[in-house]
C-alpha positions as CSV (number, residue, x, y, z in Angstrom):
1,X,94.2,121.8,119.2
2,X,94.8,118.4,117.7
3,X,93.3,118.0,114.2
4,X,93.1,114.9,112.0
5,X,92.5,114.8,108.3
6,X,91.8,111.3,106.9
7,X,91.9,110.7,103.1
8,X,92.2,108.0,100.5
9,X,88.9,106.3,100.8
10,X,86.6,105.4,98.0
11,X,84.7,102.6,96.2
12,X,86.6,99.4,95.5
13,X,85.7,96.0,94.4
14,X,86.1,93.0,96.7
15,X,89.7,91.9,96.5
16,X,90.9,95.4,95.8
17,X,93.3,97.6,97.7
18,X,93.3,101.1,99.1
19,X,95.8,103.2,101.0
20,X,94.4,105.7,103.6
21,X,96.4,108.7,104.8
22,X,96.1,110.5,108.1
23,X,97.5,114.0,108.5
24,X,98.0,115.1,112.1
25,X,98.4,118.6,113.3
26,X,98.5,120.3,116.6
27,X,100.5,117.7,118.3
28,X,103.8,115.9,117.9
29,X,102.3,112.5,117.1
30,X,105.7,110.9,117.2
31,X,105.4,110.7,121.0
32,X,102.2,108.7,120.8
33,X,100.9,105.3,119.8
34,X,98.6,106.1,116.9
35,X,95.7,104.0,115.6
36,X,93.2,103.5,112.9
37,X,89.6,103.0,113.7
38,X,86.5,102.3,111.7
39,X,82.8,102.6,112.1
40,X,80.3,100.7,110.0
41,X,76.7,101.8,109.7
42,X,74.8,101.0,112.9
43,X,77.9,99.7,114.7
44,X,80.2,101.2,117.3
45,X,83.6,102.4,116.4
46,X,86.3,99.7,116.5
47,X,90.1,99.9,116.4
48,X,91.6,98.1,113.5
49,X,95.3,98.8,113.8
50,X,97.9,100.6,115.9
51,X,101.5,101.6,115.6
52,X,103.9,102.7,118.3
53,X,106.6,105.3,118.0
54,X,109.1,102.4,117.7
55,X,107.1,100.8,115.0
56,X,105.4,98.1,117.0
57,X,102.1,97.1,115.3
58,X,98.9,95.5,116.3
59,X,95.9,94.5,114.2
60,X,92.4,93.4,114.9
61,X,91.8,89.8,114.0
62,X,89.4,90.8,111.2
63,X,92.2,92.5,109.3
64,X,95.3,90.6,110.2
65,X,97.3,89.6,107.1
66,X,95.4,92.1,104.9
67,X,96.1,95.5,106.4
68,X,99.3,97.1,107.4
69,X,100.0,100.4,109.1
70,X,102.9,102.8,108.8
71,X,103.9,106.2,110.1
72,X,106.1,109.1,108.9
73,X,106.9,111.1,112.0
74,X,108.8,113.7,110.0
75,X,105.7,114.5,108.1
76,X,103.2,113.9,111.0
77,X,101.5,111.3,108.8
78,X,100.1,107.8,109.3
79,X,99.0,105.4,106.6
80,X,96.8,102.3,106.4
81,X,97.4,99.9,103.5
82,X,94.4,97.7,102.9
83,X,94.6,94.7,100.7
84,X,92.2,92.0,99.7
85,X,89.3,94.2,100.8
86,X,86.0,92.5,101.7
87,X,82.5,93.9,101.8
88,X,82.6,93.8,105.6
89,X,85.5,96.3,105.5
90,X,82.9,98.9,104.4
91,X,83.0,101.7,107.0
92,X,84.2,105.2,107.7
93,X,87.8,105.1,108.8
94,X,89.3,107.4,111.3
95,X,92.7,108.0,112.9
96,X,93.5,109.0,116.5
97,X,95.8,108.1,119.3
98,X,95.5,104.7,120.9
99,X,93.0,105.9,123.5
100,X,90.9,107.7,120.9
101,X,90.7,110.6,123.3
102,X,91.6,113.4,120.9
103,X,89.0,115.2,118.8
104,X,87.9,113.0,115.9
105,X,88.3,114.0,112.3
106,X,85.7,113.6,109.6
107,X,87.0,110.2,108.6
108,X,87.2,108.8,105.1
109,X,84.5,106.5,103.6
110,X,85.6,103.1,102.3
111,X,83.0,101.1,100.4
112,X,83.8,97.6,99.2
113,X,81.2,96.4,96.7
114,X,80.9,94.8,93.3
């Protein structure tokens, strides 16, 4: 059974930074393209970043130049470094594979507000 635990969220002022962590269990995630998603209130879940097993990265236009993604396959972990945060980045952040077809974790709340 695949299980995700996201952490690192919190309340931050605009322009601030946060690093989110994703712990993966139940699967060898090194074989998969992994991704970060977010869901803001009243909106559908959207993918914000992905990273392949060879380190290839893709980002949504809304976060390009501000977010970066990394993975540590030895620890079955993935990270999302978020810089220059904006109020519109407020959402619950989740991790999953690229297709988002494994069971979702609880996510971690990120709130950007002054």
